C-alpha positions as protocol buffer text, in pm:
chain_id: "A"
residue {
  index: 1
  type: VAL
  ca { x: 3975 y: 2512 z: -2368 }
}
residue {
  index: 2
  type: PHE
  ca { x: 4205 y: 2741 z: -2563 }
}
residue {
  index: 3
  type: LEU
  ca { x: 3977 y: 3011 z: -2628 }
}
residue {
  index: 4
  type: VAL
  ca { x: 4188 y: 3212 z: -2344 }
}
residue {
  index: 5
  type: ALA
  ca { x: 4551 y: 3107 z: -2449 }
}
residue {
  index: 6
  type: GLN
  ca { x: 4475 y: 3172 z: -2827 }
}
residue {
  index: 7
  type: ARG
  ca { x: 4378 y: 3511 z: -2735 }
}
residue {
  index: 8
  type: ASN
  ca { x: 4646 y: 3607 z: -2514 }
}
residue {
  index: 9
  type: LEU
  ca { x: 4939 y: 3408 z: -2795 }
}
residue {
  index: 10
  type: THR
  ca { x: 4787 y: 3640 z: -3041 }
}
residue {
  index: 11
  type: GLU
  ca { x: 4853 y: 3939 z: -2852 }
}
residue {
  index: 12
  type: CYS
  ca { x: 5236 y: 3859 z: -2771 }
}
residue {
  index: 13
  type: HIS
  ca { x: 5223 y: 3784 z: -3092 }
}
residue {
  index: 14
  type: MET
  ca { x: 5105 y: 4078 z: -3222 }
}
residue {
  index: 15
  type: ALA
  ca { x: 5287 y: 4305 z: -3010 }
}
residue {
  index: 16
  type: LEU
  ca { x: 5612 y: 4144 z: -3134 }
}
residue {
  index: 17
  type: PHE
  ca { x: 5525 y: 4128 z: -3495 }
}
residue {
  index: 18
  type: PRO
  ca { x: 5251 y: 4385 z: -3573 }
}
residue {
  index: 19
  type: ALA
  ca { x: 5121 y: 4298 z: -3927 }
}
residue {
  index: 20
  type: SER
  ca { x: 4819 y: 4481 z: -4104 }
}
residue {
  index: 21
  type: HIS
  ca { x: 4753 y: 4171 z: -4285 }
}
residue {
  index: 22
  type: VAL
  ca { x: 4702 y: 3832 z: -4123 }
}
residue {
  index: 23
  type: VAL
  ca { x: 4599 y: 3521 z: -4297 }
}
residue {
  index: 24
  type: VAL
  ca { x: 4362 y: 3256 z: -4040 }
}
residue {
  index: 25
  type: VAL
  ca { x: 4440 y: 2980 z: -4119 }
}
residue {
  index: 26
  type: GLY
  ca { x: 4075 y: 2753 z: -3986 }
}
residue {
  index: 27
  type: GLY
  ca { x: 3730 y: 2872 z: -3981 }
}
residue {
  index: 28
  type: GLY
  ca { x: 3654 y: 2718 z: -3667 }
}
residue {
  index: 29
  type: PHE
  ca { x: 3564 y: 2904 z: -3297 }
}
residue {
  index: 30
  type: ALA
  ca { x: 3955 y: 2991 z: -3231 }
}
residue {
  index: 31
  type: GLY
  ca { x: 3967 y: 3125 z: -3618 }
}
residue {
  index: 32
  type: MET
  ca { x: 3741 y: 3321 z: -3579 }
}
residue {
  index: 33
  type: VAL
  ca { x: 3851 y: 3453 z: -3226 }
}
residue {
  index: 34
  type: VAL
  ca { x: 4181 y: 3569 z: -3355 }
}
residue {
  index: 35
  type: ALA
  ca { x: 3985 y: 3724 z: -3666 }
}
residue {
  index: 36
  type: ASN
  ca { x: 3834 y: 3927 z: -3457 }
}
residue {
  index: 37
  type: GLN
  ca { x: 4098 y: 4041 z: -3244 }
}
residue {
  index: 38
  type: VAL
  ca { x: 4307 y: 4110 z: -3564 }
}
residue {
  index: 39
  type: LEU
  ca { x: 4002 y: 4298 z: -3710 }
}
residue {
  index: 40
  type: GLU
  ca { x: 3939 y: 4511 z: -3358 }
}
residue {
  index: 41
  type: ARG
  ca { x: 4329 y: 4622 z: -3370 }
}
residue {
  index: 42
  type: GLY
  ca { x: 4274 y: 4755 z: -3758 }
}
residue {
  index: 43
  type: GLY
  ca { x: 4459 y: 4458 z: -3898 }
}
residue {
  index: 44
  type: ARG
  ca { x: 4302 y: 4377 z: -4247 }
}
residue {
  index: 45
  type: ILE
  ca { x: 4258 y: 3951 z: -4254 }
}
residue {
  index: 46
  type: LEU
  ca { x: 4230 y: 3654 z: -4508 }
}
residue {
  index: 47
  type: VAL
  ca { x: 4048 y: 3310 z: -4291 }
}
residue {
  index: 48
  type: LEU
  ca { x: 4181 y: 3014 z: -4531 }
}
residue {
  index: 49
  type: GLU
  ca { x: 3878 y: 2740 z: -4429 }
}
residue {
  index: 50
  type: LYS
  ca { x: 3901 y: 2380 z: -4629 }
}
residue {
  index: 51
  type: ALA
  ca { x: 3504 y: 2339 z: -4581 }
}
residue {
  index: 52
  type: ALA
  ca { x: 3258 y: 2525 z: -4767 }
}
residue {
  index: 53
  type: PHE
  ca { x: 3157 y: 2709 z: -4490 }
}
residue {
  index: 54
  type: CYS
  ca { x: 3328 y: 2837 z: -4180 }
}
residue {
  index: 55
  type: GLY
  ca { x: 3272 y: 2632 z: -3843 }
}
residue {
  index: 56
  type: GLY
  ca { x: 3521 y: 2388 z: -3813 }
}
residue {
  index: 57
  type: ASN
  ca { x: 3451 y: 2104 z: -3504 }
}
residue {
  index: 58
  type: SER
  ca { x: 3360 y: 2404 z: -3314 }
}
residue {
  index: 59
  type: ALA
  ca { x: 3015 y: 2441 z: -3469 }
}
residue {
  index: 60
  type: LYS
  ca { x: 2952 y: 2125 z: -3387 }
}
residue {
  index: 61
  type: ALA
  ca { x: 2976 y: 2136 z: -2998 }
}
residue {
  index: 62
  type: THR
  ca { x: 2666 y: 2098 z: -2738 }
}
residue {
  index: 63
  type: ALA
  ca { x: 2815 y: 2128 z: -2371 }
}
residue {
  index: 64
  type: GLY
  ca { x: 2911 y: 2495 z: -2384 }
}
residue {
  index: 65
  type: ILE
  ca { x: 3254 y: 2705 z: -2232 }
}
residue {
  index: 66
  type: ASN
  ca { x: 3407 y: 2666 z: -1960 }
}
residue {
  index: 67
  type: PHE
  ca { x: 3424 y: 3032 z: -1771 }
}
residue {
  index: 68
  type: LEU
  ca { x: 3519 y: 3101 z: -1439 }
}
residue {
  index: 69
  type: LYS
  ca { x: 3220 y: 3273 z: -1319 }
}
residue {
  index: 70
  type: ASN
  ca { x: 3089 y: 3123 z: -999 }
}
residue {
  index: 71
  type: GLN
  ca { x: 3162 y: 3318 z: -624 }
}
residue {
  index: 72
  type: ASP
  ca { x: 3204 y: 2956 z: -519 }
}
residue {
  index: 73
  type: ASP
  ca { x: 3509 y: 2842 z: -749 }
}
residue {
  index: 74
  type: SER
  ca { x: 3840 y: 2895 z: -788 }
}
residue {
  index: 75
  type: GLU
  ca { x: 4144 y: 2954 z: -1055 }
}
residue {
  index: 76
  type: THR
  ca { x: 4316 y: 2630 z: -817 }
}
residue {
  index: 77
  type: HIS
  ca { x: 3964 y: 2420 z: -865 }
}
residue {
  index: 78
  type: PHE
  ca { x: 3908 y: 2518 z: -1237 }
}
residue {
  index: 79
  type: ARG
  ca { x: 4275 y: 2474 z: -1322 }
}
residue {
  index: 80
  type: ASP
  ca { x: 4252 y: 2083 z: -1171 }
}
residue {
  index: 81
  type: ASP
  ca { x: 3985 y: 1977 z: -1364 }
}
residue {
  index: 82
  type: THR
  ca { x: 4080 y: 2103 z: -1680 }
}
residue {
  index: 83
  type: LEU
  ca { x: 4411 y: 1916 z: -1616 }
}
residue {
  index: 84
  type: HIS
  ca { x: 4196 y: 1634 z: -1511 }
}
residue {
  index: 85
  type: ALA
  ca { x: 3941 y: 1611 z: -1823 }
}
residue {
  index: 86
  type: GLY
  ca { x: 4217 y: 1682 z: -2081 }
}
residue {
  index: 87
  type: GLN
  ca { x: 4528 y: 1618 z: -2203 }
}
residue {
  index: 88
  type: THR
  ca { x: 4692 y: 1983 z: -2195 }
}
residue {
  index: 89
  type: ASN
  ca { x: 5001 y: 2170 z: -2082 }
}
residue {
  index: 90
  type: GLY
  ca { x: 4952 y: 2317 z: -1709 }
}
residue {
  index: 91
  type: GLU
  ca { x: 5054 y: 2661 z: -1828 }
}
residue {
  index: 92
  type: LEU
  ca { x: 4784 y: 2682 z: -2088 }
}
residue {
  index: 93
  type: ALA
  ca { x: 4531 y: 2612 z: -1838 }
}
residue {
  index: 94
  type: SER
  ca { x: 4648 y: 2826 z: -1565 }
}
residue {
  index: 95
  type: LEU
  ca { x: 4627 y: 3120 z: -1897 }
}
residue {
  index: 96
  type: LEU
  ca { x: 4303 y: 2939 z: -1976 }
}
residue {
  index: 97
  type: CYS
  ca { x: 4172 y: 2958 z: -1601 }
}
residue {
  index: 98
  type: ARG
  ca { x: 4300 y: 3329 z: -1509 }
}
residue {
  index: 99
  type: ASN
  ca { x: 4175 y: 3488 z: -1751 }
}
residue {
  index: 100
  type: SER
  ca { x: 3788 y: 3315 z: -1909 }
}
residue {
  index: 101
  type: SER
  ca { x: 3587 y: 3606 z: -1709 }
}
residue {
  index: 102
  type: SER
  ca { x: 3746 y: 3856 z: -1952 }
}
residue {
  index: 103
  type: ASP
  ca { x: 3732 y: 3612 z: -2219 }
}
residue {
  index: 104
  type: MET
  ca { x: 3338 y: 3533 z: -2104 }
}
residue {
  index: 105
  type: ASN
  ca { x: 3284 y: 3948 z: -2089 }
}
residue {
  index: 106
  type: TRP
  ca { x: 3492 y: 4049 z: -2410 }
}
residue {
  index: 107
  type: LEU
  ca { x: 3228 y: 3788 z: -2557 }
}
residue {
  index: 108
  type: ILE
  ca { x: 2906 y: 3928 z: -2394 }
}
residue {
  index: 109
  type: ASP
  ca { x: 3037 y: 4279 z: -2440 }
}
residue {
  index: 110
  type: ARG
  ca { x: 3134 y: 4241 z: -2870 }
}
residue {
  index: 111
  type: PHE
  ca { x: 2919 y: 3937 z: -3031 }
}
residue {
  index: 112
  type: ASP
  ca { x: 2614 y: 4017 z: -2794 }
}
residue {
  index: 113
  type: LEU
  ca { x: 2577 y: 3623 z: -2649 }
}
residue {
  index: 114
  type: ASP
  ca { x: 2336 y: 3577 z: -2382 }
}
residue {
  index: 115
  type: PHE
  ca { x: 2539 y: 3256 z: -2131 }
}
residue {
  index: 116
  type: ALA
  ca { x: 2186 y: 3175 z: -1957 }
}
residue {
  index: 117
  type: VAL
  ca { x: 2284 y: 2833 z: -1958 }
}
residue {
  index: 118
  type: VAL
  ca { x: 2541 y: 2715 z: -1676 }
}
residue {
  index: 119
  type: SER
  ca { x: 2598 y: 2366 z: -1597 }
}
residue {
  index: 120
  type: LYS
  ca { x: 2832 y: 2073 z: -1425 }
}
residue {
  index: 121
  type: LEU
  ca { x: 3045 y: 1886 z: -1696 }
}
residue {
  index: 122
  type: SER
  ca { x: 3093 y: 1536 z: -1503 }
}
residue {
  index: 123
  type: CYS
  ca { x: 3438 y: 1590 z: -1536 }
}
residue {
  index: 124
  type: HIS
  ca { x: 3448 y: 1929 z: -1330 }
}
residue {
  index: 125
  type: ALA
  ca { x: 3365 y: 1961 z: -974 }
}
residue {
  index: 126
  type: ARG
  ca { x: 3182 y: 2310 z: -1007 }
}
residue {
  index: 127
  type: ALA
  ca { x: 2911 y: 2414 z: -1248 }
}
residue {
  index: 128
  type: ARG
  ca { x: 3116 y: 2640 z: -1486 }
}
residue {
  index: 129
  type: THR
  ca { x: 2999 y: 2531 z: -1836 }
}
residue {
  index: 130
  type: TYR
  ca { x: 2806 y: 2829 z: -1970 }
}
residue {
  index: 131
  type: ARG
  ca { x: 2607 y: 2840 z: -2276 }
}
residue {
  index: 132
  type: THR
  ca { x: 2334 y: 3043 z: -2497 }
}
residue {
  index: 133
  type: LYS
  ca { x: 1999 y: 2854 z: -2482 }
}
residue {
  index: 134
  type: ASP
  ca { x: 2005 y: 2760 z: -2840 }
}
residue {
  index: 135
  type: SER
  ca { x: 2019 y: 2392 z: -2912 }
}
residue {
  index: 136
  type: ILE
  ca { x: 2403 y: 2338 z: -3051 }
}
residue {
  index: 137
  type: PRO
  ca { x: 2541 y: 2611 z: -2866 }
}
residue {
  index: 138
  type: GLY
  ca { x: 2876 y: 2618 z: -3067 }
}
residue {
  index: 139
  type: MET
  ca { x: 2713 y: 2673 z: -3403 }
}
residue {
  index: 140
  type: ALA
  ca { x: 2531 y: 2995 z: -3206 }
}
residue {
  index: 141
  type: LEU
  ca { x: 2904 y: 3100 z: -3087 }
}
residue {
  index: 142
  type: THR
  ca { x: 3091 y: 3016 z: -3385 }
}
residue {
  index: 143
  type: TYR
  ca { x: 2829 y: 3274 z: -3592 }
}
residue {
  index: 144
  type: ALA
  ca { x: 2818 y: 3546 z: -3419 }
}
residue {
  index: 145
  type: LEU
  ca { x: 3225 y: 3544 z: -3402 }
}
residue {
  index: 146
  type: ILE
  ca { x: 3170 y: 3471 z: -3849 }
}
residue {
  index: 147
  type: GLN
  ca { x: 2931 y: 3790 z: -3871 }
}
residue {
  index: 148
  type: MET
  ca { x: 3224 y: 4040 z: -3760 }
}
């Protein structure tokens, strides 16, 4: 849920506080997104992870990632479903929904991910949960980002 928010916050922080060396705490999906964003901008990273391997809880995720891609969907529906499904801030939910298509394209273009499967989670009004064909999509997504 926080992929988009994390990416955009990172872009804002990097504009305000440019740095060539960044310490990323946590080797899960969000941490790997930040690490890749820093590398794309020419920075150097150090990833600190408490486990013996990267991936965090994201590597165990089995549902997929929600993106606004369907023509029958809308930013408003997506935002409402996001707010209904969990405890989150309205501004962050709006940011997630507004930028989800470009984030999906970044993952596809940069990491050659194939979001071939789309499904509707019980807490959402529309099918917008995308995943790879892998049995554990969270592991496939996280592993792709770790291969930077």
